[in-house]
Structures are given as structure tokens and as C-alpha cells.
TIVO-2410 file (N, C-alpha, C; in nm, 3 decimals):
# residues 117
REC num residu      c1      c2      c3 atome chaine
REC   1      V  -4.244  -1.019   0.970     N      A
REC   1      V  -4.248  -0.972   1.109    CA      A
REC   1      V  -4.193  -1.083   1.199     C      A
REC   2      Q  -4.105  -1.042   1.289     N      A
REC   2      Q  -4.044  -1.140   1.380    CA      A
REC   2      Q  -4.029  -1.080   1.519     C      A
REC   3      F  -4.057  -1.162   1.620     N      A
REC   3      F  -4.038  -1.125   1.759    CA      A
REC   3      F  -3.946  -1.229   1.822     C      A
REC   4      V  -3.841  -1.184   1.888     N      A
REC   4      V  -3.748  -1.274   1.955    CA      A
REC   4      V  -3.737  -1.233   2.101     C      A
REC   5      E  -3.802  -1.312   2.187     N      A
REC   5      E  -3.803  -1.283   2.330    CA      A
REC   5      E  -3.687  -1.353   2.401     C      A
REC   6      S  -3.636  -1.290   2.506     N      A
REC   6      S  -3.528  -1.349   2.584    CA      A
REC   6      S  -3.531  -1.294   2.726     C      A
REC   7      G  -3.450  -1.354   2.812     N      A
REC   7      G  -3.437  -1.303   2.948    CA      A
REC   7      G  -3.510  -1.380   3.055     C      A
REC   8      G  -3.588  -1.478   3.016     N      A
REC   8      G  -3.659  -1.557   3.114    CA      A
REC   8      G  -3.566  -1.648   3.193     C      A
REC   9      G  -3.622  -1.717   3.292     N      A
REC   9      G  -3.543  -1.809   3.373    CA      A
REC   9      G  -3.617  -1.852   3.496     C      A
REC  10      L  -3.543  -1.916   3.585     N      A
REC  10      L  -3.597  -1.963   3.712    CA      A
REC  10      L  -3.558  -1.864   3.821     C      A
REC  11      V  -3.655  -1.819   3.897     N      A
REC  11      V  -3.629  -1.720   4.001    CA      A
REC  11      V  -3.715  -1.752   4.123     C      A
REC  12      Q  -3.665  -1.717   4.240     N      A
REC  12      Q  -3.741  -1.738   4.363    CA      A
REC  12      Q  -3.846  -1.630   4.381     C      A
REC  13      P  -3.950  -1.659   4.455     N      A
REC  13      P  -4.049  -1.555   4.485    CA      A
REC  13      P  -3.982  -1.432   4.545     C      A
REC  14      G  -4.025  -1.316   4.497     N      A
REC  14      G  -3.964  -1.191   4.541    CA      A
REC  14      G  -3.849  -1.145   4.454     C      A
REC  15      G  -3.805  -1.230   4.364     N      A
REC  15      G  -3.694  -1.196   4.277    CA      A
REC  15      G  -3.734  -1.110   4.158     C      A
REC  16      S  -3.635  -1.084   4.073     N      A
REC  16      S  -3.656  -0.995   3.958    CA      A
REC  16      S  -3.599  -1.057   3.830     C      A
REC  17      L  -3.659  -1.020   3.720     N      A
REC  17      L  -3.608  -1.056   3.588    CA      A
REC  17      L  -3.637  -0.940   3.493     C      A
REC  18      R  -3.555  -0.928   3.390     N      A
REC  18      R  -3.579  -0.830   3.285    CA      A
REC  18      R  -3.589  -0.903   3.153     C      A
REC  19      L  -3.704  -0.897   3.092     N      A
REC  19      L  -3.727  -0.960   2.963    CA      A
REC  19      L  -3.699  -0.860   2.851     C      A
REC  20      S  -3.652  -0.912   2.738     N      A
REC  20      S  -3.630  -0.830   2.619    CA      A
REC  20      S  -3.700  -0.894   2.501     C      A
REC  21      C  -3.741  -0.809   2.408     N      A
REC  21      C  -3.802  -0.858   2.284    CA      A
REC  21      C  -3.747  -0.776   2.169     C      A
REC  22      A  -3.674  -0.841   2.082     N      A
REC  22      A  -3.623  -0.775   1.961    CA      A
REC  22      A  -3.722  -0.797   1.849     C      A
REC  23      A  -3.767  -0.688   1.787     N      A
REC  23      A  -3.869  -0.698   1.683    CA      A
REC  23      A  -3.813  -0.652   1.549     C      A
REC  24      S  -3.863  -0.711   1.442     N      A
REC  24      S  -3.818  -0.673   1.309    CA      A
REC  24      S  -3.931  -0.693   1.209     C      A
REC  25      G  -3.917  -0.631   1.093     N      A
REC  25      G  -4.012  -0.652   0.985    CA      A
REC  25      G  -4.124  -0.551   0.975     C      A
REC  26      F  -4.120  -0.448   1.059     N      A
REC  26      F  -4.224  -0.344   1.053    CA      A
REC  26      F  -4.163  -0.216   1.110     C      A
REC  27      T  -4.237  -0.106   1.099     N      A
REC  27      T  -4.188   0.023   1.147    CA      A
REC  27      T  -4.204   0.027   1.299     C      A
REC  28      F  -4.101  -0.013   1.369     N      A
REC  28      F  -4.109  -0.030   1.515    CA      A
REC  28      F  -4.146   0.101   1.584     C      A
REC  29      S  -4.082   0.209   1.547     N      A
REC  29      S  -4.103   0.336   1.617    CA      A
REC  29      S  -4.244   0.392   1.598     C      A
REC  30      G  -4.317   0.338   1.503     N      A
REC  30      G  -4.452   0.385   1.478    CA      A
REC  30      G  -4.559   0.292   1.532     C      A
REC  31      T  -4.517   0.193   1.610     N      A
REC  31      T  -4.607   0.086   1.650    CA      A
REC  31      T  -4.612   0.070   1.801     C      A
REC  32      D  -4.732   0.070   1.857     N      A
REC  32      D  -4.748   0.036   1.998    CA      A
REC  32      D  -4.708  -0.111   2.016     C      A
REC  33      M  -4.658  -0.143   2.137     N      A
REC  33      M  -4.615  -0.279   2.166    CA      A
REC  33      M  -4.672  -0.326   2.299     C      A
REC  34      S  -4.674  -0.456   2.318     N      A
REC  34      S  -4.728  -0.511   2.442    CA      A
REC  34      S  -4.660  -0.642   2.475     C      A
REC  35      W  -4.675  -0.680   2.602     N      A
REC  35      W  -4.635  -0.811   2.650    CA      A
REC  35      W  -4.760  -0.887   2.693     C      A
REC  36      S  -4.759  -1.014   2.665     N      A
REC  36      S  -4.865  -1.103   2.709    CA      A
REC  36      S  -4.799  -1.226   2.770     C      A
REC  37      R  -4.876  -1.308   2.839     N      A
REC  37      R  -4.820  -1.429   2.896    CA      A
REC  37      R  -4.923  -1.541   2.891     C      A
REC  38      Q  -4.873  -1.664   2.892     N      A
REC  38      Q  -4.960  -1.781   2.893    CA      A
REC  38      Q  -4.910  -1.880   2.996     C      A
REC  39      A  -4.989  -1.900   3.099     N      A
REC  39      A  -4.955  -1.998   3.202    CA      A
REC  39      A  -5.006  -2.135   3.160     C      A
REC  40      P  -4.949  -2.240   3.217     N      A
REC  40      P  -4.991  -2.377   3.180    CA      A
REC  40      P  -5.141  -2.396   3.199     C      A
REC  41      G  -5.206  -2.445   3.095     N      A
REC  41      G  -5.348  -2.474   3.103    CA      A
REC  41      G  -5.439  -2.354   3.096     C      A
REC  42      K  -5.383  -2.236   3.071     N      A
REC  42      K  -5.463  -2.115   3.064    CA      A
REC  42      K  -5.447  -2.047   2.929     C      A
REC  43      E  -5.539  -1.957   2.899     N      A
REC  43      E  -5.530  -1.881   2.776    CA      A
REC  43      E  -5.427  -1.769   2.792     C      A
REC  44      R  -5.375  -1.724   2.680     N      A
REC  44      R  -5.282  -1.611   2.684    CA      A
REC  44      R  -5.354  -1.487   2.733     C      A
REC  45      E  -5.287  -1.411   2.820     N      A
REC  45      E  -5.346  -1.289   2.872    CA      A
REC  45      E  -5.250  -1.171   2.852     C      A
REC  46      W  -5.310  -1.055   2.827     N      A
REC  46      W  -5.233  -0.932   2.812    CA      A
REC  46      W  -5.175  -0.890   2.947     C      A
REC  47      V  -5.050  -0.843   2.949     N      A
REC  47      V  -4.984  -0.803   3.072    CA      A
REC  47      V  -4.957  -0.653   3.076     C      A
REC  48      A  -4.900  -0.599   2.968     N      A
REC  48      A  -4.862  -0.458   2.969    CA      A
REC  48      A  -4.852  -0.407   2.826     C      A
REC  49      G  -4.876  -0.276   2.810     N      A
REC  49      G  -4.866  -0.214   2.679    CA      A
REC  49      G  -4.793  -0.082   2.687     C      A
REC  50      I  -4.733  -0.040   2.575     N      A
REC  50      I  -4.661   0.086   2.569    CA      A
REC  50      I  -4.685   0.149   2.433     C      A
REC  51      S  -4.709   0.279   2.432     N      A
REC  51      S  -4.733   0.348   2.305    CA      A
REC  51      S  -4.601   0.363   2.228     C      A
REC  52      N  -4.613   0.403   2.102     N      A
REC  52      N  -4.495   0.399   2.015    CA      A
REC  52      N  -4.382   0.490   2.060     C      A
REC  53      L  -4.414   0.602   2.124     N      A
REC  53      L  -4.311   0.696   2.171    CA      A
REC  53      L  -4.299   0.694   2.323     C      A
REC  54      S  -4.349   0.588   2.384     N      A
REC  54      S  -4.337   0.566   2.529    CA      A
REC  54      S  -4.413   0.667   2.614     C      A
REC  55      R  -4.507   0.738   2.555     N      A
REC  55      R  -4.579   0.839   2.633    CA      A
REC  55      R  -4.688   0.777   2.720     C      A
REC  56      Q  -4.733   0.659   2.682     N      A
REC  56      Q  -4.838   0.593   2.760    CA      A
REC  56      Q  -4.800   0.450   2.787     C      A
REC  57      T  -4.832   0.405   2.907     N      A
REC  57      T  -4.817   0.265   2.943    CA      A
REC  57      T  -4.942   0.219   3.016     C      A
REC  58      A  -4.965   0.090   3.014     N      A
REC  58      A  -5.079   0.032   3.084    CA      A
REC  58      A  -5.044  -0.108   3.129     C      A
REC  59      Y  -5.108  -0.150   3.239     N      A
REC  59      Y  -5.076  -0.280   3.298    CA      A
REC  59      Y  -5.203  -0.350   3.342     C      A
REC  60      T  -5.201  -0.482   3.336     N      A
REC  60      T  -5.309  -0.556   3.396    CA      A
REC  60      T  -5.299  -0.541   3.548     C      A
REC  61      E  -5.412  -0.548   3.614     N      A
REC  61      E  -5.417  -0.515   3.756    CA      A
REC  61      E  -5.320  -0.597   3.841     C      A
REC  62      S  -5.301  -0.722   3.808     N      A
REC  62      S  -5.221  -0.811   3.893    CA      A
REC  62      S  -5.072  -0.779   3.893     C      A
REC  63      V  -5.025  -0.698   3.797     N      A
REC  63      V  -4.881  -0.668   3.792    CA      A
REC  63      V  -4.852  -0.521   3.818     C      A
REC  64      K  -4.953  -0.440   3.838     N      A
REC  64      K  -4.931  -0.297   3.864    CA      A
REC  64      K  -4.843  -0.276   3.986     C      A
REC  65      G  -4.745  -0.189   3.973     N      A
REC  65      G  -4.653  -0.161   4.082    CA      A
REC  65      G  -4.537  -0.257   4.091     C      A
REC  66      R  -4.542  -0.366   4.014     N      A
REC  66      R  -4.432  -0.464   4.017    CA      A
REC  66      R  -4.360  -0.473   3.882     C      A
REC  67      F  -4.432  -0.459   3.773     N      A
REC  67      F  -4.375  -0.469   3.638    CA      A
REC  67      F  -4.366  -0.330   3.575     C      A
REC  68      T  -4.264  -0.314   3.491     N      A
REC  68      T  -4.248  -0.190   3.416    CA      A
REC  68      T  -4.213  -0.222   3.271     C      A
REC  69      I  -4.293  -0.171   3.180     N      A
REC  69      I  -4.265  -0.189   3.037    CA      A
REC  69      I  -4.192  -0.066   2.986     C      A
REC  70      S  -4.096  -0.089   2.897     N      A
REC  70      S  -4.022   0.021   2.836    CA      A
REC  70      S  -3.977  -0.023   2.697     C      A
REC  71      R  -3.922   0.071   2.623     N      A
REC  71      R  -3.877   0.038   2.488    CA      A
REC  71      R  -3.761   0.127   2.448     C      A
REC  72      D  -3.684   0.078   2.352     N      A
REC  72      D  -3.576   0.155   2.292    CA      A
REC  72      D  -3.597   0.146   2.141     C      A
REC  73      N  -3.649   0.253   2.083     N      A
REC  73      N  -3.682   0.249   1.940    CA      A
REC  73      N  -3.557   0.236   1.853     C      A
REC  74      A  -3.446   0.290   1.897     N      A
REC  74      A  -3.322   0.279   1.820    CA      A
REC  74      A  -3.276   0.133   1.811     C      A
REC  75      K  -3.305   0.056   1.915     N      A
REC  75      K  -3.266  -0.085   1.917    CA      A
REC  75      K  -3.380  -0.177   1.876     C      A
REC  76      R  -3.496  -0.120   1.847     N      A
REC  76      R  -3.613  -0.198   1.807    CA      A
REC  76      R  -3.642  -0.305   1.913     C      A
REC  77      T  -3.636  -0.266   2.037     N      A
REC  77      T  -3.651  -0.362   2.147    CA      A
REC  77      T  -3.749  -0.309   2.251     C      A
REC  78      V  -3.832  -0.397   2.300     N      A
REC  78      V  -3.923  -0.365   2.411    CA      A
REC  78      V  -3.882  -0.453   2.530     C      A
REC  79      Y  -3.893  -0.395   2.650     N      A
REC  79      Y  -3.848  -0.462   2.771    CA      A
REC  79      Y  -3.964  -0.478   2.869     C      A
REC  80      L  -3.948  -0.574   2.958     N      A
REC  80      L  -4.040  -0.588   3.070    CA      A
REC  80      L  -3.957  -0.617   3.195     C      A
REC  81      Q  -3.949  -0.516   3.282     N      A
REC  81      Q  -3.880  -0.532   3.410    CA      A
REC  81      Q  -3.982  -0.588   3.509     C      A
REC  82      M  -3.951  -0.702   3.566     N      A
REC  82      M  -4.043  -0.770   3.658    CA      A
REC  82      M  -3.979  -0.780   3.796     C      A
REC  83      N  -4.039  -0.716   3.892     N      A
REC  83      N  -3.989  -0.717   4.030    CA      A
REC  83      N  -4.092  -0.785   4.119     C      A
REC  84      S  -4.049  -0.822   4.239     N      A
REC  84      S  -4.138  -0.884   4.338    CA      A
REC  84      S  -4.219  -0.998   4.276     C      A
REC  85      L  -4.151  -1.084   4.206     N      A
REC  85      L  -4.219  -1.189   4.133    CA      A
REC  85      L  -4.291  -1.285   4.228     C      A
REC  86      K  -4.405  -1.333   4.181     N      A
REC  86      K  -4.489  -1.424   4.257    CA      A
REC  86      K  -4.503  -1.558   4.183     C      A
REC  87      L  -4.543  -1.660   4.255     N      A
REC  87      L  -4.561  -1.791   4.194    CA      A
REC  87      L  -4.654  -1.783   4.073     C      A
REC  88      E  -4.759  -1.701   4.085     N      A
REC  88      E  -4.858  -1.692   3.978    CA      A
REC  88      E  -4.809  -1.616   3.855     C      A
REC  89      D  -4.688  -1.563   3.860     N      A
REC  89      D  -4.630  -1.500   3.741    CA      A
REC  89      D  -4.565  -1.602   3.649     C      A
REC  90      T  -4.558  -1.727   3.692     N      A
REC  90      T  -4.500  -1.832   3.610    CA      A
REC  90      T  -4.580  -1.847   3.481     C      A
REC  91      A  -4.510  -1.834   3.368     N      A
REC  91      A  -4.577  -1.839   3.237    CA      A
REC  91      A  -4.471  -1.825   3.128     C      A
REC  92      V  -4.514  -1.845   3.006     N      A
REC  92      V  -4.432  -1.808   2.890    CA      A
REC  92      V  -4.475  -1.667   2.851     C      A
REC  93      Y  -4.376  -1.580   2.837     N      A
REC  93      Y  -4.403  -1.439   2.808    CA      A
REC  93      Y  -4.371  -1.410   2.661     C      A
REC  94      Y  -4.462  -1.335   2.598     N      A
REC  94      Y  -4.452  -1.300   2.457    CA      A
REC  94      Y  -4.467  -1.151   2.437     C      A
REC  95      C  -4.403  -1.098   2.334     N      A
REC  95      C  -4.433  -0.961   2.293    CA      A
REC  95      C  -4.504  -0.965   2.157     C      A
REC  96      N  -4.569  -0.855   2.126     N      A
REC  96      N  -4.642  -0.845   1.999    CA      A
REC  96      N  -4.675  -0.698   1.975     C      A
REC  97      T  -4.722  -0.668   1.859     N      A
REC  97      T  -4.769  -0.533   1.830    CA      A
REC  97      T  -4.904  -0.510   1.899     C      A
REC  98      G  -4.937  -0.380   1.916     N      A
REC  98      G  -5.064  -0.347   1.979    CA      A
REC  98      G  -5.047  -0.305   2.122     C      A
REC  99      Y  -5.131  -0.213   2.169     N      A
REC  99      Y  -5.120  -0.158   2.304    CA      A
REC  99      Y  -5.190  -0.246   2.407     C      A
REC 100      R  -5.300  -0.304   2.369     N      A
REC 100      R  -5.379  -0.386   2.463    CA      A
REC 100      R  -5.381  -0.532   2.426     C      A
REC 101      G  -5.282  -0.579   2.357     N      A
REC 101      G  -5.276  -0.719   2.323    CA      A
REC 101      G  -5.223  -0.739   2.184     C      A
REC 102      G  -5.192  -0.863   2.150     N      A
REC 102      G  -5.130  -0.892   2.023    CA      A
REC 102      G  -5.221  -0.861   1.905     C      A
REC 103      T  -5.174  -0.775   1.818     N      A
REC 103      T  -5.249  -0.744   1.696    CA      A
REC 103      T  -5.188  -0.808   1.573     C      A
REC 104      W  -5.067  -0.862   1.586     N      A
REC 104      W  -5.008  -0.933   1.473    CA      A
REC 104      W  -5.049  -1.080   1.488     C      A
REC 105      P  -5.085  -1.147   1.379     N      A
REC 105      P  -5.140  -1.283   1.391    CA      A
REC 105      P  -5.040  -1.391   1.430     C      A
REC 106      T  -4.913  -1.362   1.419     N      A
REC 106      T  -4.814  -1.463   1.458    CA      A
REC 106      T  -4.736  -1.415   1.579     C      A
REC 107      W  -4.682  -1.511   1.654     N      A
REC 107      W  -4.611  -1.483   1.777    CA      A
REC 107      W  -4.471  -1.544   1.772     C      A
REC 108      G  -4.382  -1.492   1.856     N      A
REC 108      G  -4.250  -1.550   1.868    CA      A
REC 108      G  -4.254  -1.677   1.951     C      A
REC 109      Q  -4.137  -1.725   1.988     N      A
REC 109      Q  -4.130  -1.849   2.066    CA      A
REC 109      Q  -4.156  -1.823   2.214     C      A
REC 110      G  -4.149  -1.698   2.254     N      A
REC 110      G  -4.170  -1.664   2.394    CA      A
REC 110      G  -4.048  -1.696   2.478     C      A
REC 111      T  -4.052  -1.651   2.603     N      A
REC 111      T  -3.947  -1.681   2.699    CA      A
REC 111      T  -4.011  -1.729   2.829     C      A
REC 112      Q  -3.963  -1.840   2.881     N      A
REC 112      Q  -4.023  -1.902   2.998    CA      A
REC 112      Q  -3.977  -1.834   3.126     C      A
REC 113      V  -4.073  -1.795   3.208     N      A
REC 113      V  -4.045  -1.742   3.341    CA      A
REC 113      V  -4.105  -1.839   3.442     C      A
REC 114      T  -4.020  -1.890   3.530     N      A
REC 114      T  -4.065  -1.983   3.633    CA      A
REC 114      T  -4.030  -1.926   3.770     C      A
REC 115      V  -4.132  -1.903   3.850     N      A
REC 115      V  -4.112  -1.853   3.986    CA      A
REC 115      V  -4.138  -1.968   4.081     C      A
REC 116      S  -4.034  -2.008   4.151     N      A
REC 116      S  -4.046  -2.125   4.239    CA      A
REC 116      S  -3.946  -2.117   4.352     C      A
REC 117      S  -3.986  -2.167   4.467     N      A
REC 117      S  -3.894  -2.172   4.581    CA      A
REC 117      S  -3.825  -2.307   4.588     C      A
***
């Protein structure tokens, strides 16, 4: 199982980024997926989840209305569109299996998102 996250970067408050995660090594179309993040000095927290056929999505309260999770099963890729970014969104973002958090024991390298003026 492998997760390869990309799309992070430095952005000003109010800006947008689109993260991608290419997954391999398991039946992607049959697996719920999620994004989590880890800010400096904090534990990793769940951000958003999506069911295997995209029928259900869920978000942590702090990102509702600003972030959108989606997936393309043909490309084995899950996305996180992040709008209206805030300073507190600064973190390393990871994807993993599971709807409400990582259920696979290993993680990818993540992608760094830095929101700064």
C-alpha cells in the first residue's frame, strides 16, 4: 500500500490549493478514503472523509464550507480542494484509507501546506 500526496505549497490567507493523493496497493474503488493533517507540535487530526463511490462526505467542523473532498476511482486519486485558507490550516496533509481517519498503519510522506502573509 502506498500513498503519494502532492499539491501543497505556500499560500496567503484567503488563497486556495488543491491537494492530490495517488494511492496504490489495494482495491481503491472499494475503499473509503480520508485526509488528515498534522500541525507543528500537534497530533494528527482527521480533516475530511469520502465513501468509496463518493456518495457520502464528511468534514471536521473547522473546514466545513471551505474544503471539498473528492475522488476519481479510475485514476485511483483522492483530492482536497481548499479555499479561504487560514493561518491555522498550516500543516502537513496526508491521505489514508478509512472514512473517519487513517485505518492503514502506514502513511505517505504528506504534503506541506503553509498559509502565511
